[in-house]
All heavy atoms as an XYZ file, in Angstrom:
960
protein
N      25.200     10.597      8.015
C      26.270     10.319      7.070
C      27.587     10.412      7.802
O      27.737     11.204      8.729
C      26.226     11.276      5.896
C      25.047     11.132      5.010
S      25.240     12.222      3.587
C      23.554     12.467      3.222
N      28.506      9.608      7.363
C      29.821      9.665      8.041
C      30.912      9.401      6.995
O      30.662      8.947      5.895
C      29.864      8.635      9.149
C      29.782      7.149      8.676
C      30.969      6.443      8.456
C      28.562      6.558      8.409
C      30.916      5.185      7.959
C      28.510      5.289      7.941
C      29.679      4.579      7.711
O      29.635      3.289      7.252
N      32.130      9.737      7.414
C      33.243      9.536      6.541
C      33.973      8.258      6.972
O      34.501      8.142      8.090
C      34.215     10.728      6.661
C      33.468     12.026      6.254
C      35.462     10.550      5.791
C      34.222     13.276      6.605
N      33.970      7.284      6.115
C      34.462      5.952      6.468
C      35.973      5.966      6.823
O      36.431      5.241      7.714
C      34.255      4.923      5.339
C      32.806      4.585      5.132
C      32.617      3.601      3.963
C      31.166      3.237      3.776
N      30.974      2.368      2.677
N      36.752      6.735      6.066
C      38.193      6.768      6.308
C      38.613      8.027      7.041
O      39.701      8.574      6.838
C      38.950      6.641      4.976
C      38.606      7.745      4.017
O      37.580      8.437      4.149
N      39.487      7.981      3.054
N      37.779      8.508      7.973
C      38.059      9.735      8.694
C      39.354      9.692      9.418
O      40.165     10.684      9.385
C      36.948     10.031      9.669
C      37.038     11.321     10.450
C      35.811     11.502     11.343
C      35.942     12.769     12.139
N      34.727     13.019     12.927
N      39.672      8.606     10.094
C      40.961      8.538     10.859
C      42.174      8.673      9.951
O      43.089      9.366     10.279
C      41.014      7.216     11.635
C      39.998      7.126     12.784
O      39.556      8.209     13.217
O      39.655      6.032     13.180
N      42.125      8.039      8.779
C      43.267      8.120      7.863
C      43.382      9.515      7.355
O      44.462     10.085      7.198
C      43.072      7.147      6.682
N      42.255     10.190      7.040
C      42.303     11.557      6.541
C      42.897     12.528      7.571
O      43.559     13.447      7.239
C      40.900     12.022      6.104
C      40.334     11.321      4.885
C      38.879     11.757      4.650
C      41.198     11.588      3.647
N      42.532     12.284      8.840
C      42.996     13.176      9.902
C      44.532     13.133     10.068
O      45.121     14.035     10.611
C      42.310     12.845     11.220
C      40.860     13.280     11.319
C      40.197     12.686     12.553
C      40.745     14.783     11.312
N      45.143     12.023      9.637
C      46.616     11.911      9.721
C      47.318     12.637      8.603
O      48.555     12.847      8.636
C      47.010     10.453      9.690
C      46.595      9.727     11.014
C      47.221      8.325     11.100
N      46.747      7.387     10.125
C      45.631      6.589     10.230
N      44.945      6.653     11.331
N      45.327      5.791      9.281
N      46.613     13.105      7.587
C      47.232     13.859      6.460
C      47.525     15.249      6.897
O      46.860     15.803      7.824
C      46.276     13.885      5.302
C      45.923     12.604      4.649
C      44.824     12.788      3.595
C      47.132     11.956      3.997
N      48.505     15.890      6.242
C      48.711     17.311      6.456
C      47.423     18.073      6.096
O      46.826     17.750      5.072
C      49.845     17.719      5.581
C      50.536     16.434      5.178
C      49.464     15.367      5.271
N      46.949     18.944      6.971
C      45.716     19.677      6.790
C      44.505     18.736      6.749
O      43.435     19.089      6.257
C      45.741     20.549      5.513
C      46.809     21.627      5.578
C      46.656     22.536      4.366
N      47.626     23.555      4.329
C      48.923     23.458      3.972
N      49.381     22.300      3.576
N      49.729     24.486      3.968
N      44.641     17.579      7.321
C      43.572     16.598      7.331
C      42.369     17.037      8.127
O      41.192     16.752      7.771
N      42.592     17.796      9.191
C      41.502     18.341     10.001
C      40.605     19.275      9.187
O      39.381     19.189      9.256
N      41.253     20.128      8.430
C      40.511     21.046      7.578
C      39.703     20.271      6.512
O      38.546     20.605      6.179
C      41.416     22.057      6.896
N      40.328     19.285      5.950
C      39.675     18.429      4.900
C      38.474     17.723      5.473
O      37.357     17.739      4.888
C      40.650     17.419      4.332
C      40.070     16.401      3.345
C      39.526     17.121      2.117
C      41.177     15.382      2.967
N      38.638     17.106      6.645
C      37.507     16.406      7.291
C      36.390     17.365      7.621
O      35.222     17.088      7.430
C      37.989     15.584      8.539
C      36.830     15.122      9.361
C      38.853     14.417      8.104
N      36.764     18.507      8.134
C      35.774     19.544      8.507
C      34.975     19.965      7.249
O      33.730     20.085      7.302
N      35.658     20.179      6.148
C      34.947     20.570      4.893
C      34.047     19.427      4.402
O      32.907     19.673      3.974
C      35.994     20.893      3.822
N      34.523     18.188      4.488
C      33.708     17.038      4.054
C      32.471     16.939      4.905
O      31.372     16.622      4.417
C      34.531     15.742      4.085
C      35.601     15.616      2.957
C      36.476     14.417      3.240
C      34.919     15.508      1.615
N      32.657     17.058      6.228
C      31.497     16.934      7.123
C      30.483     18.019      6.904
O      29.247     17.765      6.912
C      31.947     16.963      8.581
C      32.659     15.688      8.974
C      33.249     15.670     10.371
O      33.515     16.754     10.965
O      33.441     14.571     10.949
N      30.934     19.253      6.605
C      29.996     20.306      6.241
C      29.238     20.035      4.955
O      28.045     20.274      4.812
C      30.704     21.648      6.164
C      31.129     22.245      7.461
C      29.929     22.606      8.332
O      28.900     23.176      7.838
O      29.980     22.296      9.520
N      29.958     19.531      3.973
C      29.353     19.192      2.686
C      28.310     18.071      2.830
O      27.209     18.143      2.274
C      30.411     18.766      1.667
N      28.661     17.033      3.597
C      27.718     15.951      3.825
C      26.474     16.418      4.577
O      25.368     16.041      4.249
C      28.384     14.809      4.604
C      29.367     13.969      3.814
C      30.138     13.031      4.762
C      28.696     13.206      2.685
N      26.662     17.288      5.525
C      25.539     17.854      6.278
C      24.660     18.691      5.386
O      23.391     18.594      5.414
C      26.053     18.714      7.436
O      24.960     19.285      8.154
N      25.264     19.480      4.519
C      24.466     20.328      3.597
C      23.712     19.480      2.594
O      22.656     19.942      2.087
C      25.401     21.294      2.883
N      24.194     18.279      2.258
C      23.548     17.442      1.266
C      22.612     16.426      1.877
O      22.064     15.569      1.162
C      24.622     16.712      0.450
N      22.367     16.448      3.219
C      21.543     15.499      3.870
C      20.099     15.548      3.350
O      19.461     16.619      3.412
C      21.585     15.780      5.380
C      20.726     14.758      6.137
O      21.264     13.630      6.384
O      19.614     15.095      6.459
N      19.581     14.451      2.825
C      18.231     14.463      2.228
C      17.124     14.794      3.254
O      16.174     15.447      2.951
C      18.061     13.112      1.639
C      19.193     12.284      2.096
C      20.254     13.189      2.653
N      17.275     14.326      4.491
C      16.277     14.626      5.523
C      16.237     16.156      5.749
O      15.170     16.737      5.723
C      16.623     13.899      6.851
C      15.562     14.116      7.869
C      14.582     13.183      8.147
C      15.558     15.317      8.639
C      13.609     13.389      9.121
C      14.562     15.514      9.605
C      13.608     14.553      9.854
O      12.626     14.792     10.809
N      17.383     16.741      5.967
C      17.415     18.168      6.256
C      16.900     18.991      5.044
O      16.227     19.982      5.197
C      18.897     18.624      6.524
C      19.356     18.164      7.886
C      20.797     18.641      8.055
C      21.381     18.141      9.384
N      22.727     18.610      9.557
N      17.218     18.526      3.811
C      16.761     19.285      2.631
C      15.245     19.307      2.542
O      14.650     20.347      2.324
C      17.326     18.604      1.364
N      14.603     18.163      2.784
C      13.146     18.150      2.755
C      12.581     18.897      3.927
O      11.661     19.723      3.759
C      12.642     16.680      2.692
C      11.116     16.623      2.911
C      12.985     16.024      1.400
N      13.081     18.644      5.100
C      12.519     19.280      6.299
C      12.667     20.818      6.254
O      11.812     21.555      6.803
C      13.203     18.765      7.555
N      13.676     21.299      5.572
C      13.855     22.777      5.474
C      13.000     23.404      4.399
O      12.857     24.601      4.375
C      15.313     23.118      5.295
O      15.758     22.710      4.014
N      12.445     22.609      3.480
C      11.659     23.135      2.371
C      10.158     22.796      2.423
O       9.394     23.312      1.626
C      12.247     22.706      1.049
C      13.501     23.380      0.730
N      14.740     22.895      1.094
C      13.750     24.509      0.077
C      15.688     23.684      0.671
N      15.133     24.731      0.051
N       9.793     21.903      3.329
C       8.373     21.513      3.437
C       7.924     21.794      4.849
O       8.474     21.289      5.832
C       8.180     19.997      3.097
C       6.700     19.604      3.221
C       8.683     19.689      1.699
N       6.901     22.581      4.978
C       6.350     22.930      6.293
C       4.851     22.735      6.279
O       4.189     22.917      5.290
C       6.593     24.418      6.614
C       8.046     24.851      6.504
C       8.866     24.306      7.659
C      10.305     24.773      7.511
N      11.252     23.869      8.071
N       4.351     22.316      7.409
C       2.877     22.108      7.559
C       2.337     23.374      8.184
O       2.831     23.871      9.211
C       2.607     20.917      8.427
C       1.127     20.664      8.552
C       0.865     19.378      9.247
N      -0.544     19.270      9.566
C      -1.102     18.273     10.212
N      -0.370     17.274     10.591
N      -2.401     18.273     10.456
N       1.233     23.845      7.623
C       0.547     25.041      8.153
C      -0.905     24.683      8.291
O      -1.701     24.900      7.376
C       0.749     26.252      7.222
N      -1.268     24.039      9.409
C      -2.624     23.576      9.608
C      -2.965     22.476      8.580
O      -2.278     21.489      8.456
N      -4.006     22.698      7.750
C      -4.398     21.773      6.749
C      -3.713     22.047      5.396
O      -4.150     21.563      4.382
N      -2.713     22.884      5.422
C      -2.006     23.206      4.189
C      -0.508     22.805      4.308
O      -0.035     22.657      5.416
C      -2.099     24.698      3.875
N       0.091     22.706      3.130
C       1.542     22.442      3.105
C       2.199     23.574      2.389
O       1.739     23.999      1.323
C       1.839     21.123      2.352
C       1.536     19.866      3.096
C       1.915     18.649      2.203
C       2.332     19.788      4.388
N       3.336     24.047      2.937
C       4.149     25.012      2.236
C       5.398     24.248      1.745
O       6.072     23.643      2.492
C       4.596     26.101      3.192
C       5.439     27.163      2.517
C       5.884     28.279      3.477
O       5.173     28.536      4.485
O       6.965     28.830      3.233
N       5.560     24.307      0.418
C       6.693     23.627     -0.232
C       7.507     24.680     -0.981
O       7.012     25.295     -1.900
C       6.202     22.512     -1.223
C       7.422     21.814     -1.861
C       5.331     21.556     -0.500
N       8.721     24.913     -0.512
C       9.643     25.926     -1.106
C       8.942     27.222     -1.303
O       9.030     27.888     -2.340
C      10.170     25.361     -2.436
N       8.163     27.670     -0.301
C       7.534     28.963     -0.342
C       6.155     29.043     -0.940
O       5.449     30.006     -0.850
N       5.706     27.921     -1.606
C       4.373     27.918     -2.198
C       3.464     27.131     -1.270
O       3.836     26.072     -0.759
C       4.412     27.232     -3.558
C       5.185     28.118     -4.568
C       5.071     27.617     -5.981
N       3.692     27.722     -6.430
C       3.235     27.217     -7.538
N       4.080     26.586     -8.348
N       1.991     27.355     -7.881
N       2.216     27.609     -1.092
C       1.265     26.969     -0.193
C       0.236     26.165     -0.985
O      -0.305     26.688     -1.991
C       0.571     28.010      0.705
C      -0.458     27.366      1.573
C       1.583     28.786      1.557
N       0.071     24.928     -0.578
C      -0.886     24.027     -1.190
C      -1.921     23.564     -0.147
O      -1.546     23.171      0.936
C      -0.180     22.806     -1.793
C       0.870     23.130     -2.794
C       2.195     23.367     -2.413
C       0.522     23.154     -4.104
C       3.148     23.646     -3.382
C       1.493     23.450     -5.097
C       2.803     23.715     -4.732
O       3.720     23.997     -5.627
N      -3.171     23.692     -0.479
C      -4.202     23.206      0.446
C      -4.289     21.713      0.294
O      -4.195     21.168     -0.823
C      -5.520     23.949      0.214
O      -6.354     23.179     -0.552
N      -4.447     21.012      1.391
C      -4.547     19.557      1.406
C      -5.951     19.177      1.788
O      -6.387     19.517      2.870
C      -3.538     18.920      2.362
C      -3.668     17.394      2.401
C      -2.082     19.323      2.014
N      -6.638     18.509      0.847
C      -7.944     17.977      1.167
C      -7.750     16.506      1.461
O      -7.356     15.714      0.632
C      -8.876     18.151     -0.023
C      -9.274     19.582     -0.212
C     -10.243     19.733     -1.342
N      -9.569     20.508     -2.369
C      -9.699     20.391     -3.619
N     -10.483     19.456     -4.139
N      -9.059     21.169     -4.464
N      -8.039     16.078      2.617
C      -7.842     14.709      3.013
C      -6.428     14.518      3.536
O      -5.935     15.317      4.277
N      -5.791     13.437      3.058
C      -4.465     13.127      3.587
C      -3.498     12.932      2.410
O      -3.897     12.768      1.267
C      -4.568     11.860      4.410
C      -5.461     12.121      5.660
C      -5.731     10.902      6.494
N      -4.563     10.482      7.154
C      -4.353      9.215      7.524
N      -5.280      8.326      7.303
N      -3.240      8.840      8.157
N      -2.224     12.923      2.690
C      -1.208     12.858      1.644
C      -0.543     11.464      1.615
O      -0.380     10.776      2.634
C      -0.131     13.864      1.939
N      -0.225     11.073      0.392
C       0.457      9.773      0.170
C       1.915     10.024     -0.179
O       2.206     10.909     -0.975
C      -0.229      8.985     -0.950
C      -1.669      8.645     -0.652
N      -2.042      7.511     -0.042
C      -2.791      9.386     -0.859
C      -3.326      7.469      0.101
N      -3.824      8.607     -0.360
N       2.834      9.314      0.433
C       4.234      9.495      0.224
C       4.780      8.325     -0.596
O       4.649      7.153     -0.154
C       4.964      9.565      1.579
C       6.477      9.710      1.365
C       4.442     10.670      2.401
N       5.278      8.616     -1.752
C       5.897      7.589     -2.629
C       7.226      8.066     -3.109
O       7.446      9.286     -3.243
C       4.983      7.197     -3.809
C       3.693      6.534     -3.325
C       4.716      8.319     -4.710
N       8.157      7.133     -3.368
C       9.462      7.549     -3.913
C      10.332      6.377     -4.121
O      10.033      5.232     -3.740
N      11.487      6.658     -4.784
C      12.470      5.616     -5.020
C      13.835      6.240     -5.204
O      13.905      7.413     -5.610
C      12.047      4.744     -6.241
C      11.766      5.555     -7.476
C      12.747      5.905     -8.389
C      10.439      5.953     -7.718
C      12.410      6.631     -9.508
C      10.134      6.708     -8.839
C      11.092      7.064     -9.747
N      14.848      5.506     -4.879
C      16.225      6.003     -5.013
C      16.967      5.990     -3.689
O      16.398      5.748     -2.644
N      18.274      6.248     -3.811
C      19.113      6.204     -2.591
C      18.685      7.110     -1.488
O      18.740      6.771     -0.303
C      20.536      6.582     -2.975
C      21.302      5.539     -3.748
C      22.809      5.830     -3.867
C      23.077      7.227     -4.233
N      24.478      7.503     -4.487
N      18.216      8.322     -1.817
C      17.851      9.284     -0.794
C      16.358      9.198     -0.371
O      15.911      9.889      0.524
C      18.118     10.715     -1.284
N      15.613      8.352     -1.019
C      14.143      8.343     -0.831
C      13.730      7.999      0.598
O      12.758      8.562      1.095
C      13.449      7.388     -1.817
O      13.833      6.073     -1.581
N      14.428      7.117      1.250
C      14.022      6.758      2.612
C      14.168      7.938      3.589
O      13.263      8.206      4.351
C      14.858      5.548      3.110
C      14.391      5.014      4.425
C      15.093      3.713      4.860
O      15.928      3.240      4.077
O      14.812      3.253      5.960
N      15.273      8.611      3.484
C      15.483      9.793      4.383
C      14.540     10.905      4.044
O      13.985     11.588      4.914
C      16.918     10.284      4.292
C      17.869      9.361      5.092
C      17.609      9.431      6.538
C      18.659      8.699      7.337
N      18.349      8.714      8.754
N      14.222     11.111      2.726
C      13.328     12.129      2.334
C      11.913     11.793      2.798
O      11.186     12.658      3.294
C      13.387     12.271      0.786
C      14.684     12.836      0.324
S      14.856     12.756     -1.466
C      13.919     14.236     -1.925
N      11.538     10.547      2.702
C      10.184     10.097      3.148
C      10.071     10.224      4.661
O       9.030     10.658      5.169
C       9.898      8.676      2.720
N      11.152      9.933      5.338
C      11.138     10.121      6.808
C      10.828     11.526      7.215
O      10.063     11.836      8.131
C      12.488      9.651      7.431
C      12.605      9.755      8.895
C      13.931      9.340      9.463
O      14.886      9.020      8.658
O      14.019      9.306     10.705
N      11.464     12.477      6.541
C      11.275     13.878      6.776
C       9.792     14.257      6.454
O       9.162     14.992      7.239
C      12.236     14.734      5.985
N       9.268     13.790      5.336
C       7.902     14.095      4.982
C       6.922     13.545      5.998
O       5.983     14.207      6.397
C       7.557     13.481      3.623
C       7.990     14.328      2.395
C       7.704     13.573      1.114
C       7.266     15.686      2.412
N       7.120     12.336      6.472
C       6.254     11.731      7.499
C       6.338     12.587      8.754
O       5.297     12.850      9.372
C       6.635     10.252      7.770
C       5.930      9.737      9.025
C       6.263      9.413      6.547
N       7.536     13.017      9.152
C       7.645     13.836     10.340
C       6.906     15.186     10.159
O       6.242     15.683     11.086
C       9.114     14.101     10.688
C       9.806     12.881     11.237
O       9.112     11.901     11.559
O      11.066     12.901     11.314
N       7.058     15.805      8.993
C       6.407     17.104      8.731
C       4.875     16.925      8.653
O       4.099     17.698      9.166
C       6.949     17.727      7.428
C       6.097     18.946      7.012
C       8.392     18.197      7.664
N       4.460     15.888      7.922
C       3.031     15.681      7.661
C       2.252     15.280      8.889
O       1.088     15.624      9.082
C       2.788     14.661      6.578
C       3.219     15.034      5.163
C       3.204     13.804      4.273
C       2.302     16.099      4.623
N       2.869     14.555      9.761
C       2.199     14.041     10.968
C       0.979     13.247     10.593
O       1.053     12.356      9.739
N      -0.185     13.606     11.150
C      -1.385     12.846     10.895
C      -1.951     13.017      9.498
O      -2.905     12.362      9.100
C      -2.445     13.168     11.932
C      -2.888     14.625     11.908
O      -2.202     15.468     11.342
O      -3.957     14.936     12.447
N      -1.397     13.920      8.685
C      -1.786     14.053      7.281
C      -1.244     12.929      6.404
O      -1.699     12.762      5.300
C      -1.363     15.421      6.717
C      -2.162     16.650      7.154
C      -1.547     17.879      6.510
C      -3.635     16.529      6.875
N      -0.240     12.210      6.910
C       0.356     11.130      6.120
C      -0.552      9.923      6.110
O      -0.791      9.269      7.151
C       1.728     10.771      6.650
N      -1.125      9.606      4.963
C      -2.068      8.477      4.823
C      -1.342      7.124      4.741
O      -1.803      6.127      5.202
C      -2.959      8.687      3.635
N      -0.208      7.179      4.102
C       0.571      5.912      3.839
C       1.486      6.168      2.673
O       1.630      7.312      2.200
N       1.982      5.073      2.098
C       2.840      5.187      0.945
C       3.799      4.041      0.850
O       3.823      3.117      1.680
N       4.519      4.055     -0.258
C       5.587      3.013     -0.467
C       6.854      3.800     -1.018
O       6.761      4.620     -1.890
C       5.153      1.991     -1.495
C       6.291      1.054     -1.857
C       3.957      1.197     -0.979
N       7.990      3.454     -0.423
C       9.239      4.006     -0.810
C      10.193      2.852     -1.120
O      10.323      1.909     -0.303
C       9.846      4.929      0.293
C      11.236      5.384     -0.047
C       8.883      6.135      0.500
N      10.882      2.936     -2.280
C      11.847      1.888     -2.647
C      13.277      2.404     -2.316
O      13.670      3.470     -2.781
C      11.784      1.585     -4.134
C      10.338      1.128     -4.507
C      12.824      0.549     -4.522
C      10.108      1.034     -6.007
N      13.964      1.691     -1.482
C      15.300      2.092     -1.003
C      16.252      0.923     -1.023
O      15.863     -0.222     -0.710
C      15.159      2.627      0.436
O      16.434      2.804      1.039
N      17.536      1.167     -1.356
C      18.448      0.064     -1.353
C      18.882     -0.422      0.005
O      19.457     -1.474      0.182
C      19.693      0.676     -2.096
C      19.622      2.111     -1.938
C      18.097      2.424     -1.849
N      18.529      0.360      1.061
C      18.958     -0.006      2.422
C      18.183     -1.107      3.064
O      18.626     -1.653      4.053
C      18.957      1.254      3.317
C      20.012      2.229      2.862
C      20.095      3.473      3.701
N      19.312      3.416      4.919
C      19.484      4.215      5.906
N      20.399      5.170      5.845
N      18.765      4.149      6.950
N      16.959     -1.307      2.666
C      16.195     -2.360      3.286
C      14.755     -2.069      3.384
O      14.231     -1.226      2.758
N      14.110     -2.860      4.255
C      12.674     -2.771      4.350
C      12.248     -2.462      5.769
O      13.003     -2.606      6.702
C      12.003     -4.044      3.872
O      12.466     -5.145      4.599
N      11.006     -2.005      5.902
C      10.525     -1.611      7.201
C       9.386     -0.626      7.056
O       8.738     -0.615      6.001
N       9.179      0.209      8.081
C       8.158      1.236      7.979
C       8.696      2.569      8.565
O       9.515      2.576      9.424
C       6.967      0.786      8.857
C       6.298     -0.467      8.297
C       4.874     -0.660      8.762
N       3.909      0.282      8.143
C       3.417      0.110      6.921
N       3.787     -0.871      6.173
N       2.541      0.988      6.483
N       8.146      3.607      7.971
C       8.328      4.963      8.476
C       6.922      5.457      8.782
O       6.252      6.022      7.941
C       8.995      5.863      7.447
C      10.336      5.489      6.971
C      10.773      6.276      5.735
C      11.384      5.764      8.095
N       6.454      5.162     10.015
C       5.068      5.447     10.324
C       4.139      4.692      9.384
O       4.314      3.459      9.228
N       3.265      5.365      8.633
C       2.370      4.670      7.727
C       2.981      4.316      6.385
O       2.324      3.732      5.531
C       1.235      5.685      7.581
C       1.905      7.030      7.694
C       3.008      6.785      8.731
N       4.228      4.673      6.140
C       4.857      4.464      4.883
C       5.706      3.198      4.922
O       6.527      3.001      5.788
C       5.751      5.662      4.487
C       6.448      5.385      3.169
C       4.879      6.941      4.431
N       5.482      2.316      3.943
C       6.201      1.081      3.798
C       7.510      1.343      3.024
O       7.488      1.988      2.017
C       5.329      0.078      3.082
C       5.928     -1.330      2.876
C       5.055     -2.223      2.060
O       3.903     -1.828      1.690
O       5.470     -3.376      1.790
N       8.600      0.798      3.539
C       9.892      0.899      2.838
C      10.227     -0.500      2.326
O      10.261     -1.462      3.093
C      11.002      1.328      3.809
C      12.355      1.446      3.046
C      10.693      2.696      4.435
N      10.407     -0.595      0.986
C      10.725     -1.851      0.355
C      12.100     -1.784     -0.284
O      12.539     -0.733     -0.742
C       9.644     -2.288     -0.672
C       8.341     -2.615      0.041
C       9.425     -1.226     -1.709
N      12.778     -2.951     -0.356
C      14.147     -2.978     -0.799
C      14.200     -3.023     -2.361
O      13.577     -3.783     -2.997
C      14.879     -4.183     -0.253
C      16.347     -4.225     -0.629
C      17.093     -5.282      0.167
C      18.551     -5.452     -0.160
N      19.210     -4.385     -0.782
N      15.073     -2.141     -2.879
C      15.383     -2.132     -4.319
C      16.859     -2.336     -4.418
O      17.625     -2.231     -3.492
N      17.336     -2.712     -5.616
C      18.720     -2.925     -5.883
C      19.411     -1.612     -6.185
O      18.785     -0.668     -6.668
C      18.911     -3.834     -7.087
C      18.192     -5.177     -6.910
O      18.617     -5.921     -6.065
O      17.172     -5.368     -7.616
N      20.720     -1.521     -5.911
C      21.528     -0.356     -6.272
C      22.940     -0.799     -6.505
O      23.461     -1.582     -5.727
C      21.467      0.678     -5.166
C      22.287      1.899     -5.440
N      21.898      2.823     -6.393
C      23.511      2.276     -5.041
C      22.831      3.718     -6.458
N      23.824      3.413     -5.643
N      23.603     -0.348     -7.507
C      23.190      0.657     -8.448
C      22.469      0.124     -9.704
O      21.882      0.877    -10.473
C      24.499      1.302     -8.873
C      25.482      0.201     -8.815
C      25.011     -0.670     -7.674
N      22.491     -1.201     -9.907
C      21.899     -1.799    -11.092
C      20.537     -2.416    -10.669
O      20.531     -3.275     -9.760
C      22.836     -2.859    -11.725
C      22.140     -3.489    -12.972
C      24.150     -2.220    -12.109
N      19.469     -2.059    -11.322
C      18.114     -2.696    -11.023
C      18.182     -4.197    -11.194
O      18.785     -4.677    -12.144
C      17.157     -2.012    -11.982
C      17.814     -0.769    -12.420
C      19.286     -1.048    -12.383
N      17.511     -4.913    -10.302
C      17.451     -6.369    -10.375
C      16.136     -6.857     -9.858
O      15.137     -6.156     -9.903
N      16.157     -8.082     -9.363
C      14.922     -8.739     -8.888
C      14.257     -7.980     -7.775
O      13.037     -7.816     -7.726
C      15.220    -10.182     -8.458
N      15.066     -7.427     -6.823
C      14.478     -6.634     -5.695
C      13.758     -5.411     -6.197
O      12.699     -5.019     -5.750
C      15.553     -6.300     -4.674
C      15.925     -7.400     -3.788
O      15.194     -8.414     -3.724
O      16.969     -7.289     -3.121
N      14.383     -4.689     -7.218
C      13.787     -3.501     -7.773
C      12.438     -3.839     -8.498
O      11.473     -3.118     -8.418
C      14.740     -2.816     -8.732
O      15.897     -2.446     -7.984
C      14.133     -1.560     -9.359
N      12.438     -4.947     -9.236
C      11.227     -5.369     -9.914
C      10.098     -5.649     -8.908
O       8.974     -5.140     -9.061
C      11.524     -6.599    -10.767
C      10.309     -7.120    -11.563
C       9.755     -6.103    -12.517
C      10.719     -8.417    -12.325
N      10.393     -6.391     -7.885
C       9.386     -6.697     -6.856
C       8.928     -5.437     -6.116
O       7.715     -5.224     -5.885
C       9.939     -7.715     -5.874
N       9.859     -4.552     -5.829
C       9.532     -3.329     -5.099
C       8.692     -2.409     -6.031
O       7.712     -1.749     -5.547
C      10.807     -2.591     -4.705
N       8.993     -2.378     -7.309
C       8.237     -1.562     -8.256
C       6.800     -2.043     -8.363
O       5.845     -1.290     -8.429
C       8.876     -1.530     -9.655
O      10.175     -0.942     -9.539
N       6.664     -3.397     -8.352
C       5.313     -3.936     -8.390
C       4.544     -3.538     -7.136
O       3.326     -3.280     -7.220
C       5.406     -5.449     -8.541
C       5.762     -5.871     -9.928
C       5.793     -7.393    -10.126
N       6.065     -7.762    -11.457
C       6.804     -8.770    -11.829
N       7.370     -9.570    -10.956
N       7.016     -9.001    -13.131
N       5.190     -3.560     -6.005
C       4.530     -3.189     -4.757
C       4.147     -1.719     -4.812
O       3.024     -1.357     -4.377
C       5.463     -3.464     -3.574
C       4.918     -2.956     -2.213
C       3.643     -3.710     -1.821
N       2.985     -3.066     -0.697
C       1.832     -2.434     -0.769
N       1.112     -2.373     -1.884
N       1.300     -1.846      0.302
N       4.986     -0.861     -5.315
C       4.649      0.538     -5.456
C       3.454      0.796     -6.371
O       2.513      1.494     -6.042
C       5.856      1.360     -5.949
C       5.655      2.852     -6.226
C       5.143      3.580     -5.005
C       6.937      3.473     -6.757
N       3.398      0.110     -7.520
C       2.281      0.208     -8.407
C       0.989     -0.310     -7.785
O      -0.072      0.262     -7.944
C       2.571     -0.542     -9.731
C       3.594      0.108    -10.649
C       3.930     -0.858    -11.805
C       3.095      1.426    -11.170
N       1.119     -1.403     -7.035
C      -0.052     -1.937     -6.326
C      -0.599     -0.926     -5.350
O      -1.806     -0.754     -5.247
C       0.379     -3.207     -5.609
C      -0.693     -3.874     -4.781
C      -0.075     -5.095     -4.033
O       0.067     -6.160     -4.660
O       0.204     -4.999     -2.833
N       0.276     -0.233     -4.646
C      -0.175      0.774     -3.683
C      -0.890      1.872     -4.426
O      -2.007      2.316     -4.030
C       1.050      1.355     -2.899
C       0.583      2.424     -1.945
C       0.078      2.115     -0.690
C       0.646      3.756     -2.344
C      -0.390      3.114      0.176
C       0.177      4.748     -1.482
C      -0.332      4.389     -0.228
O      -0.808      5.391      0.590
N      -0.251      2.352     -5.490
C      -0.847      3.477     -6.231
C      -2.232      3.079     -6.826
O      -3.143      3.925     -6.852
C       0.080      3.971     -7.348
C       1.355      4.641     -6.841
C       2.320      4.912     -7.999
C       0.991      5.964     -6.116
N      -2.343      1.899     -7.324
C      -3.655      1.456     -7.838
C      -4.687      1.400     -6.771
O      -5.859      1.721     -7.004
C      -3.499      0.071     -8.499
C      -2.735      0.123     -9.796
C      -2.395     -1.254    -10.374
O      -2.547     -2.271     -9.682
O      -1.853     -1.309    -11.476
N      -4.313      1.120     -5.510
C      -5.262      1.089     -4.407
C      -5.677      2.456     -3.946
O      -6.676      2.599     -3.324
N      -4.872      3.487     -4.239
C      -5.180      4.821     -3.851
C      -6.375      5.333     -4.617
O      -7.224      6.089     -4.136
C      -3.994      5.777     -4.021
C      -4.355      7.209     -3.835
C      -2.880      5.391     -3.046
N      -6.432      4.989     -5.894
C      -7.592      5.441     -6.742
C      -7.243      6.658     -7.537
O      -6.150      7.244     -7.463
N      -8.211      7.135     -8.294
C      -8.029      8.225     -9.238
C      -8.357      9.604     -8.631
O      -7.932     10.623     -9.171
C      -8.844      8.046    -10.469
C      -8.393      6.812    -11.238
C      -9.237      6.588    -12.477
O      -9.942      7.532    -12.940
O      -9.217      5.457    -13.017
N      -9.144      9.661     -7.590
C      -9.635     10.942     -7.075
C      -8.694     11.558     -6.014
O      -9.141     12.004     -4.968
C     -11.050     10.798     -6.492
C     -12.041     10.447     -7.562
O     -11.902     10.895     -8.713
N     -12.957      9.578     -7.252
N      -7.409     11.453     -6.258
C      -6.377     11.976     -5.321
C      -5.771     13.193     -5.961
O      -5.428     13.227     -7.151
C      -5.333     10.916     -5.038
C      -4.258     11.485     -4.126
C      -5.997      9.727     -4.406
N      -5.643     14.238     -5.170
C      -5.017     15.447     -5.677
C      -3.644     15.606     -5.066
O      -3.424     15.363     -3.928
C      -5.883     16.687     -5.319
C      -7.241     16.595     -6.021
C      -5.167     17.953     -5.747
C      -8.239     17.683     -5.686
């Protein structure tokens, strides 16, 4: 994350302090860091915010929203080979995060991209089946 008008802010009285505070706030709100600091892999188990969950098989990563791509990236990094796949809907674009497909959705108002991306997410979930914990 970055401050688009950083140069202009630095020219203000006390601009350096303002920019420093904004950079700290953005860093604290970083979705990748938030997930990575609360989800840990412990062998075949996952610790999420202090609670341990045993994982039988592999994990599927799904999500949607502005922060979903960065959050999914952190999950894929933490899960490693436990990540089976998934679909994440993000306004930034399409591609892959390891086994997870990133599809484009609209922001802030849902539109045709969001509809197509939602269909893709549902298709993925239907393919996973019912016996997933």
